[in-house]
C-alpha positions as CSV (number, residue, x, y, z in Angstrom):
1,M,127.5,145.5,-76.8
2,N,130.6,144.1,-78.3
3,E,132.7,145.6,-75.6
4,V,130.7,143.9,-73.2
5,A,130.8,140.6,-74.8
6,E,134.7,141.0,-74.9
7,V,135.2,141.2,-71.3
8,T,132.6,138.6,-70.2
9,T,134.8,135.5,-69.9
10,P,133.4,132.1,-69.1
11,E,134.5,132.4,-65.7
12,R,132.5,135.7,-65.2
13,L,129.4,133.9,-66.7
14,E,129.6,131.2,-64.3
15,T,129.9,133.8,-61.4
16,L,126.8,135.5,-62.8
17,A,124.8,132.2,-62.9
18,V,125.7,131.5,-59.4
19,E,124.8,135.1,-58.2
20,I,121.6,134.7,-59.9
21,R,120.6,131.5,-58.3
22,T,121.7,132.8,-54.8
23,I,119.5,135.9,-55.4
24,Q,116.5,133.7,-56.3
25,E,117.1,131.3,-53.4
26,N,117.3,134.4,-51.0
27,A,114.2,135.9,-52.6
28,R,112.1,132.7,-52.1
29,R,113.3,132.4,-48.4
30,I,112.4,136.1,-47.8
31,M,109.0,135.6,-49.5
32,L,108.1,132.9,-47.1
33,T,109.4,134.4,-43.9
34,S,107.9,137.7,-44.8
35,T,104.6,136.0,-45.1
36,I,105.0,134.6,-41.9
37,A,106.1,137.9,-40.3
38,I,103.0,139.6,-41.9
39,G,100.6,136.9,-40.8
40,E,101.9,137.5,-37.1
41,R,101.0,141.2,-37.2
42,L,97.8,140.7,-39.0
43,A,96.8,138.3,-36.2
44,E,97.8,140.8,-33.6
45,A,95.8,143.8,-35.5
46,K,92.9,141.5,-35.7
47,D,92.7,140.7,-31.9
48,A,93.1,144.4,-31.3
49,V,90.3,145.9,-33.5
50,G,87.8,143.2,-32.8
51,H,85.7,141.2,-35.2
52,G,83.3,143.8,-36.2
53,G,86.2,146.1,-37.2
54,W,88.7,143.9,-38.8
55,L,87.6,143.9,-42.5
56,G,87.2,147.8,-42.4
57,W,90.8,148.3,-40.7
58,L,92.2,145.7,-43.2
59,E,91.0,147.6,-46.1
60,S,91.8,151.2,-44.8
61,N,95.3,150.2,-43.6
62,T,96.7,147.5,-46.0
63,N,96.5,146.4,-49.7
64,I,96.0,142.7,-48.6
65,S,92.7,140.9,-49.4
66,E,90.9,139.2,-46.9
67,R,91.7,135.8,-48.4
68,H,95.4,136.6,-48.6
69,A,95.2,137.9,-45.0
70,Q,93.7,134.6,-43.8
71,R,96.4,132.6,-45.8
72,A,99.1,134.7,-44.1
73,M,97.7,134.5,-40.4
74,R,97.3,130.5,-40.9
75,M,101.2,130.4,-42.0
76,W,102.2,132.3,-38.8
77,K,99.9,130.0,-36.7
78,E,101.3,126.8,-38.3
79,Y,104.8,127.9,-39.0
80,G,105.5,131.1,-36.8
81,Q,104.6,130.4,-33.2
82,G,107.8,128.2,-32.4
83,Q,111.2,127.7,-33.0
84,Q,113.6,129.3,-35.8
85,Q,114.8,133.0,-35.3
86,L,113.3,135.7,-37.4
87,F,113.0,139.2,-36.5
88,G,113.6,138.5,-32.9
89,K,110.9,135.9,-32.8
90,M,110.9,132.0,-32.8
91,M,109.7,129.9,-36.0
92,N,109.4,126.3,-37.0
93,E,111.8,123.9,-38.1
94,E,115.2,124.6,-39.7
95,A,114.0,123.1,-42.9
96,L,111.6,125.8,-43.1
97,V,114.1,128.1,-44.7
98,E,114.3,125.8,-47.5
99,L,110.6,126.0,-48.6
100,T,108.7,128.3,-50.8
101,T,105.6,129.9,-49.8
102,V,103.7,127.4,-52.2
103,Q,105.3,124.4,-50.6
104,A,104.7,125.5,-47.1
105,E,100.9,126.0,-48.1
106,I,100.9,122.5,-49.6
107,L,102.5,121.0,-46.4
108,L,99.4,122.3,-44.2
109,G,97.4,119.4,-45.9
110,I,99.3,117.5,-43.2
111,K,97.2,118.3,-40.2
112,D,99.4,117.3,-37.4
113,A,102.6,119.5,-36.7
114,D,104.8,116.9,-35.6
115,E,103.9,114.6,-38.7
116,R,104.5,117.6,-40.9
117,A,108.0,118.0,-39.5
118,E,108.8,114.4,-39.8
119,F,107.7,114.6,-43.4
120,I,109.9,117.5,-44.3
121,E,112.8,115.7,-42.4
122,N,112.4,112.6,-44.4
123,H,111.8,114.2,-47.7
124,D,114.0,116.6,-49.8
125,V,111.0,119.0,-50.1
126,G,113.4,121.9,-51.1
127,E,114.2,119.9,-54.4
128,M,110.6,118.9,-55.2
129,T,108.4,120.4,-57.8
130,T,105.2,121.9,-56.7
131,R,103.3,118.8,-58.3
132,E,105.8,116.2,-56.9
133,L,105.1,117.6,-53.4
134,Q,101.3,117.7,-53.9
135,E,101.4,113.9,-55.1
136,A,103.7,112.9,-52.1
137,V,101.3,114.7,-49.6
138,K,98.2,113.1,-51.2
139,A,99.9,109.6,-51.1
140,K,100.5,110.0,-47.6
141,E,97.0,110.9,-46.9
142,E,95.7,107.9,-49.0
143,I,98.1,105.6,-47.0
144,E,96.8,106.8,-43.7
145,A,93.2,106.5,-44.7
146,A,93.7,102.8,-46.0
147,M,95.4,102.1,-42.6
148,K,92.8,103.6,-40.7
149,K,90.1,101.6,-42.5
150,V,92.1,98.2,-42.0
151,Q,92.2,99.2,-38.3
152,E,88.4,99.8,-38.2
153,T,87.8,96.5,-39.9
154,L,90.0,94.7,-37.6
155,V,88.1,96.2,-34.6
156,D,84.7,95.3,-36.1
157,N,85.8,91.7,-36.9
158,R,87.1,91.2,-33.4
159,A,83.9,92.4,-32.0
160,L,82.2,90.1,-34.3
161,L,84.2,87.2,-33.1
162,E,83.8,88.1,-29.6
163,S,79.9,88.3,-30.2
164,Q,79.7,84.9,-31.7
165,G,82.0,83.3,-29.1
166,Q,79.4,84.6,-26.5
167,M,76.4,83.2,-28.6
168,I,78.3,79.9,-28.7
169,K,78.8,79.7,-25.1
170,T,75.0,80.7,-24.4
171,L,74.1,78.0,-26.8
172,K,76.1,75.3,-25.0
173,E,74.7,76.3,-21.7
174,Q,71.1,76.1,-23.2
175,Q,72.0,72.8,-24.6
176,N,73.4,71.4,-21.1
177,L,70.1,72.6,-19.5
178,L,67.9,71.0,-22.0
179,G,70.1,68.0,-21.8
180,A,69.4,67.8,-18.0
181,E,65.7,68.3,-18.6
182,L,65.6,65.5,-21.0
183,H,67.3,63.1,-18.8
184,A,65.0,64.0,-15.9
185,K,62.1,63.4,-18.4
186,K,63.5,59.9,-19.3
187,E,63.7,59.1,-15.5
188,E,60.3,60.0,-14.8
189,S,58.8,58.0,-17.9
190,A,61.0,55.0,-16.6
191,A,59.5,55.1,-13.2
192,L,56.1,55.6,-14.3
193,K,56.4,52.7,-16.6
194,S,57.7,50.5,-13.6
195,Q,54.7,51.6,-11.6
196,I,52.4,50.5,-14.3
197,E,53.9,47.0,-14.7
198,E,53.7,46.7,-11.0
199,M,50.2,47.4,-10.9
200,K,49.6,44.9,-13.7
201,N,51.4,41.9,-11.7
202,I,49.6,42.6,-8.5
203,S,48.4,39.0,-7.6
204,L,44.9,38.7,-5.8
205,E,45.4,36.2,-2.9
206,T,42.1,34.5,-2.4
207,T,39.3,36.4,-3.8
208,V,38.7,36.4,-7.6
209,I,37.6,39.8,-8.5
210,E,35.4,39.8,-11.5
211,K,35.6,43.6,-11.7
212,I,38.3,46.0,-11.0
213,P,37.3,48.5,-8.5
214,A,36.6,52.1,-9.7
215,E,39.6,53.7,-7.7
216,V,42.1,51.1,-9.1
217,E,41.0,51.9,-12.5
218,E,41.1,55.6,-11.9
219,E,44.7,55.2,-10.5
220,L,45.8,53.2,-13.5
221,A,44.2,55.7,-16.0
222,T,46.3,58.5,-14.2
223,L,49.5,56.5,-14.4
224,R,48.8,55.7,-18.0
225,D,48.1,59.6,-18.8
226,K,51.3,60.6,-16.9
227,A,53.3,58.0,-19.0
228,N,52.1,59.2,-22.2
229,R,52.8,62.8,-21.2
230,A,56.2,62.0,-20.2
231,A,56.9,60.3,-23.4
232,V,55.5,63.3,-25.5
233,G,57.6,65.7,-23.2
234,E,60.8,63.8,-23.9
235,H,60.2,64.1,-27.6
236,M,59.2,67.8,-27.3
237,S,62.6,68.2,-25.4
238,Q,64.7,66.9,-28.1
239,F,62.7,69.0,-30.7
240,K,63.5,72.2,-28.6
241,V,67.2,71.3,-28.6
242,H,67.4,70.9,-32.2
243,L,65.2,74.0,-32.8
244,L,67.5,76.1,-30.7
245,V,70.6,74.9,-32.4
246,V,69.1,75.7,-35.9
247,R,68.0,79.1,-34.8
248,D,71.3,80.2,-33.5
249,Q,73.1,78.5,-36.3
250,V,70.9,80.7,-38.8
251,K,71.5,83.9,-36.8
252,A,75.3,83.5,-36.6
253,M,75.2,82.7,-40.4
254,E,73.2,85.9,-41.1
255,T,75.5,88.0,-39.0
256,L,78.4,86.7,-40.7
257,A,76.9,87.3,-44.2
258,Q,76.4,91.0,-43.2
259,T,80.2,91.3,-43.1
260,M,81.0,89.4,-46.6
261,P,81.9,91.4,-49.7
262,P,78.7,91.9,-52.0
263,E,79.5,88.9,-54.5
264,D,79.9,86.5,-51.5
265,R,76.8,87.9,-49.8
266,E,74.4,87.1,-52.4
267,T,75.8,83.4,-52.3
268,A,75.1,83.5,-48.6
269,V,71.6,84.8,-48.9
270,N,70.7,82.1,-51.7
271,A,71.9,79.5,-49.1
272,L,69.9,80.9,-46.2
273,Y,66.7,81.0,-48.6
274,K,67.4,77.4,-49.4
275,I,67.6,76.4,-45.6
276,G,64.2,78.3,-45.4
277,E,62.6,76.1,-48.1
278,N,63.9,73.0,-46.6
279,I,62.3,73.8,-43.3
280,Q,59.0,74.9,-45.0
281,D,59.1,71.5,-47.1
282,G,59.5,69.5,-43.6
283,A,56.6,71.4,-42.1
284,N,54.3,70.6,-45.0
285,K,55.2,66.9,-44.9
286,I,54.3,67.0,-41.0
287,Q,50.8,68.5,-41.7
288,T,50.0,66.1,-44.4
289,S,51.2,63.0,-42.5
């Protein structure tokens, strides 16, 4: 031991450290590439023996468990059917040689191959610990999930705004129609009132009539009835306009409240209950008046 210690200089120790790291690095690379190469051959054998004979063949001809075989075949499927040279076949990205088998398996959490390649390119994966890599992949997944949720919310809000816009357009068209109907009722009422006034002012030329003829009284009664119904119809048309406005506004508020956060939704619900109470109070006053 002392003899070895005497000839082992600091320079030799540094050389030994470099050689150890190099051997470790080569072993790490060989482990991953070997797993991929084994996965390729397992996949070929599985196709050859068929589904029914696969597990029996695996047990009789290898010392690989079904779980590890599935893992190796997946590594081949994701990393081996492509680009970088190994055993005369092509494999994935150049950065693949910097990965350990564990790191390569963690990166399978990124489903899309192009996104996985971009992630490897943008991160110094070879220098990351297993935990650091797991956290980085998880953070990527969480960011993508959050962005997807935001996009879905934007789509839902856009659809809601379009629906409300169409509702407002329909309401305006209904208001215009009811406004035209109300105007027509007013003109009809004015015409009937004018006819009644003309009938009242008819002057009898020479003969004093002590009693109005029955046909005249009947015509006057008909005109009065039409005038009364026209006045009632005018009021009802105005009521319908207000009723449609209230109904559609309540429906719009109900739709909007359903998209609010729970704390705001409760306030909106209470406000809608209050509106309902006010309408009920108004109906009770009308009944008792």
